[in-house]
C-alpha positions as CSV (number, residue, x, y, z in Angstrom):
1,M,-0.1,0.0,0.2
2,A,1.2,3.8,-0.5
3,E,2.8,5.1,2.1
4,G,0.6,6.7,5.0
5,S,-2.5,5.8,2.7
6,N,-5.4,3.9,3.3
7,W,-6.9,3.3,0.1
8,K,-9.7,1.0,0.8
9,T,-11.4,3.5,3.7
10,G,-9.8,6.4,3.8
11,A,-12.4,8.5,3.0
12,Y,-13.8,8.3,6.7
13,G,-14.5,12.1,8.1
14,H,-13.4,13.2,4.9
15,K,-14.5,15.9,1.8
16,F,-14.0,14.1,-1.3
17,I,-14.1,14.6,-4.9
18,A,-15.0,11.3,-7.0
19,S,-13.7,10.5,-10.7
20,F,-16.7,9.3,-12.4
21,S,-17.3,7.5,-15.5
22,G,-20.8,7.0,-15.2
23,G,-20.1,3.0,-15.4
24,K,-20.5,0.4,-13.2
25,D,-16.9,0.3,-11.0
26,S,-16.9,4.6,-10.2
27,T,-20.4,4.5,-9.0
28,L,-19.9,1.6,-7.1
29,A,-17.2,3.5,-5.4
30,L,-18.7,6.5,-4.9
31,Y,-21.5,4.6,-3.0
32,K,-19.1,3.0,-0.6
33,A,-17.4,6.5,-0.4
34,M,-20.6,8.2,0.5
35,K,-21.3,6.2,3.3
36,L,-17.8,7.1,5.0
37,G,-17.6,10.3,4.0
38,E,-18.7,13.8,2.1
39,A,-19.1,13.9,-1.8
40,V,-18.5,17.6,-2.6
41,G,-18.6,16.9,-6.3
42,L,-17.9,14.6,-9.7
43,I,-14.8,14.8,-12.2
44,V,-15.8,13.5,-15.7
45,M,-12.6,14.0,-18.2
46,L,-13.9,14.7,-21.9
47,E,-12.7,14.1,-25.3
48,E,-11.2,16.8,-27.5
49,E,-14.6,18.5,-28.8
50,G,-16.4,17.9,-25.2
51,Y,-18.6,15.7,-26.5
52,R,-18.5,12.5,-25.4
53,S,-16.6,11.5,-22.1
54,R,-12.9,9.9,-22.6
55,S,-13.7,6.8,-20.8
56,H,-16.8,5.6,-21.5
57,G,-17.5,7.6,-24.4
58,L,-21.0,9.0,-22.8
59,P,-23.0,12.4,-23.8
60,P,-22.4,15.4,-20.8
61,A,-25.9,15.9,-21.0
62,F,-26.8,12.4,-19.4
63,L,-23.6,12.6,-16.9
64,Q,-25.0,15.6,-15.9
65,A,-28.2,13.8,-15.5
66,Q,-26.5,11.6,-13.5
67,A,-24.9,14.0,-11.5
68,E,-28.6,15.8,-10.7
69,S,-30.0,12.9,-9.8
70,I,-27.4,11.8,-7.1
71,G,-27.5,15.4,-6.3
72,L,-24.0,16.6,-6.9
73,P,-22.3,19.3,-9.1
74,L,-20.2,17.4,-12.1
75,Y,-17.3,19.5,-13.1
76,T,-15.3,18.3,-16.7
77,A,-12.7,19.3,-18.9
78,A,-12.3,19.0,-22.6
79,S,-8.6,17.1,-23.0
80,S,-6.2,15.2,-25.4
81,W,-4.0,13.0,-23.9
82,A,-1.3,15.4,-24.3
83,D,-3.0,17.6,-21.5
84,Y,-4.5,15.2,-19.7
85,E,-2.8,15.3,-16.7
86,E,-2.7,19.2,-16.5
87,N,-6.3,19.6,-17.1
88,F,-7.1,16.7,-14.3
89,M,-4.7,18.4,-11.8
90,H,-6.6,22.0,-12.4
91,L,-10.1,20.0,-11.9
92,L,-8.6,18.3,-8.4
93,V,-7.1,21.7,-7.6
94,N,-10.3,23.3,-7.8
95,A,-12.1,20.8,-5.8
96,K,-9.3,21.3,-3.0
97,N,-10.4,24.9,-3.1
98,H,-14.2,23.8,-2.5
99,G,-12.9,22.0,0.9
100,A,-12.4,18.4,-1.0
101,E,-9.3,16.5,1.3
102,V,-9.7,13.1,-0.7
103,L,-9.6,11.8,-4.4
104,V,-12.3,8.8,-4.8
105,T,-11.7,6.7,-7.9
106,G,-13.4,3.5,-9.0
107,D,-10.0,1.6,-9.7
108,L,-9.4,-2.2,-8.7
109,D,-6.5,-3.3,-10.1
110,M,-3.6,-0.4,-9.3
111,P,-0.2,-1.7,-8.4
112,A,0.5,-1.0,-4.7
113,H,2.9,1.8,-5.8
114,G,3.8,4.1,-8.3
115,C,0.1,4.5,-10.1
116,W,-1.1,7.2,-11.6
117,H,-3.3,9.0,-9.5
118,D,-1.5,8.7,-6.3
119,K,0.8,10.3,-8.0
120,V,-1.7,13.6,-9.1
121,T,-3.7,13.5,-5.6
122,K,-0.2,14.3,-4.1
123,N,0.8,16.8,-6.2
124,A,-2.5,18.7,-5.8
125,G,-2.4,17.8,-1.8
126,L,-5.0,15.6,-1.4
127,K,-5.0,11.6,-0.2
128,L,-6.1,9.1,-3.0
129,V,-9.3,6.5,-1.9
130,M,-10.0,3.4,-4.2
131,P,-12.9,1.5,-2.3
132,L,-12.7,-1.7,-4.8
133,W,-9.1,-1.9,-4.4
134,E,-7.7,-5.4,-4.8
135,M,-11.7,-6.9,-4.9
136,N,-12.2,-10.0,-6.5
137,H,-14.1,-8.6,-10.0
138,R,-17.1,-10.9,-9.8
139,D,-17.3,-10.0,-5.9
140,V,-17.3,-6.3,-7.4
141,V,-20.6,-7.0,-9.9
142,E,-22.5,-9.0,-7.4
143,E,-22.7,-5.9,-4.6
144,F,-23.4,-4.1,-7.6
145,I,-26.5,-5.6,-8.7
146,H,-27.6,-6.6,-5.1
147,L,-27.7,-3.2,-3.8
148,G,-29.6,-2.6,-6.5
149,F,-27.7,-0.3,-9.4
150,V,-28.8,-1.0,-13.1
151,T,-26.5,-0.3,-15.9
152,M,-26.5,-0.8,-19.3
153,I,-23.8,-2.2,-21.6
154,V,-22.7,0.9,-23.8
155,T,-19.4,0.5,-25.3
156,V,-18.6,-3.4,-26.5
157,N,-14.6,-4.5,-28.2
158,A,-15.4,-7.3,-30.6
159,S,-11.8,-8.4,-30.7
160,L,-12.5,-9.8,-27.0
161,G,-15.5,-11.8,-26.9
162,M,-17.9,-9.5,-26.9
163,K,-20.8,-8.9,-29.4
164,E,-23.0,-6.2,-30.7
165,E,-26.1,-7.9,-29.4
166,D,-24.5,-7.3,-26.2
167,L,-25.2,-3.6,-26.3
168,G,-27.7,-2.1,-24.9
169,R,-28.3,-5.5,-22.4
170,V,-28.7,-4.9,-18.5
171,L,-25.7,-6.2,-16.2
172,T,-27.8,-9.2,-14.2
173,L,-26.4,-12.4,-12.4
174,D,-27.2,-14.5,-15.0
175,Y,-25.3,-11.8,-17.8
176,V,-22.5,-12.0,-15.4
177,K,-22.3,-16.2,-15.6
178,E,-22.9,-16.1,-19.5
179,L,-20.2,-13.5,-19.9
180,E,-17.9,-15.4,-17.6
181,A,-18.9,-18.4,-19.5
182,R,-17.8,-16.8,-22.9
183,G,-14.3,-16.0,-20.8
184,I,-14.9,-12.2,-20.6
185,D,-14.1,-10.5,-16.9
186,P,-17.6,-9.8,-15.3
187,C,-15.8,-6.4,-14.8
188,G,-14.7,-5.4,-18.2
189,E,-11.1,-5.0,-16.6
190,G,-9.4,-6.1,-19.9
191,G,-11.5,-3.4,-22.0
192,E,-13.9,-6.0,-23.2
193,F,-16.8,-3.5,-22.6
194,H,-17.9,-0.1,-20.8
195,T,-21.2,0.6,-19.0
196,A,-23.7,3.4,-17.9
197,V,-25.5,3.5,-15.2
198,I,-29.3,4.3,-15.1
199,D,-30.6,3.6,-11.7
200,G,-29.3,3.1,-8.2
201,P,-29.5,3.5,-4.2
202,I,-27.6,6.9,-4.4
203,F,-29.6,8.2,-7.7
204,N,-32.7,10.1,-6.7
205,K,-34.4,9.4,-9.7
206,P,-33.8,6.7,-12.7
207,I,-32.1,8.4,-15.9
208,S,-34.9,7.9,-18.6
209,I,-33.1,7.2,-22.0
210,S,-33.4,6.3,-25.3
211,K,-31.5,4.6,-27.4
212,G,-29.2,6.0,-30.7
213,K,-28.2,4.1,-33.8
214,I,-25.2,2.0,-32.4
215,I,-22.2,3.5,-34.2
216,R,-18.9,1.5,-35.4
217,N,-15.3,2.0,-35.1
218,G,-12.9,-0.9,-36.0
219,E,-13.0,-3.5,-33.1
220,Y,-15.5,-1.2,-31.2
221,A,-19.2,-0.7,-31.1
222,F,-20.7,2.0,-29.3
223,L,-24.5,2.8,-27.7
224,P,-25.3,6.1,-28.1
225,L,-27.5,7.1,-25.2
226,E,-29.8,10.5,-25.2
227,L,-31.8,11.7,-22.5
228,A,-36.1,10.4,-23.1
229,T,-38.0,13.5,-23.4
């Protein structure tokens, strides 16, 4: 474990900002941290044009709807990979100025020493907390589902065993078993898939969505989500 850090439970009694993708892991990490400390906002990094999130390809309007349902402000920055760290640092410093003491992330398999989030949080004068760190991947998904969260597959990598038919499917225990039978990590930690959370115990109301036309880019396929009117 990083020197002086408690990566699992260090949000206890502290105000924190959460690095948020809109997907299941960051949402579960947020849920766990909210049981221990006080959330002051969500950070989402966008692609250069600002049209969708860099991690999960979600539109800002959808992410804003999630943040509003959770009841937290959303802080975003549009970035290329070249200026990603600089812009992320700006958001961390801004969060610290608004009272944050901790950054919470949904990472599972970070190395015990020298991980990027540990470096940037130290540079910003914050502590790092990863509530899901070193958890068994199946346990993460099962806890997420048992808590009542609802999440949908929105990105798949066909070269890693996923199919276009998986897009739009809701993660259930039966579906998790199916994925494992296909040799796919139930958390998608190998980059097999990404999800978008539409309901759960920290949401004041479900996110009403409509599904767009599937977009294909090489081995990847994406399901665009729009807010239902």
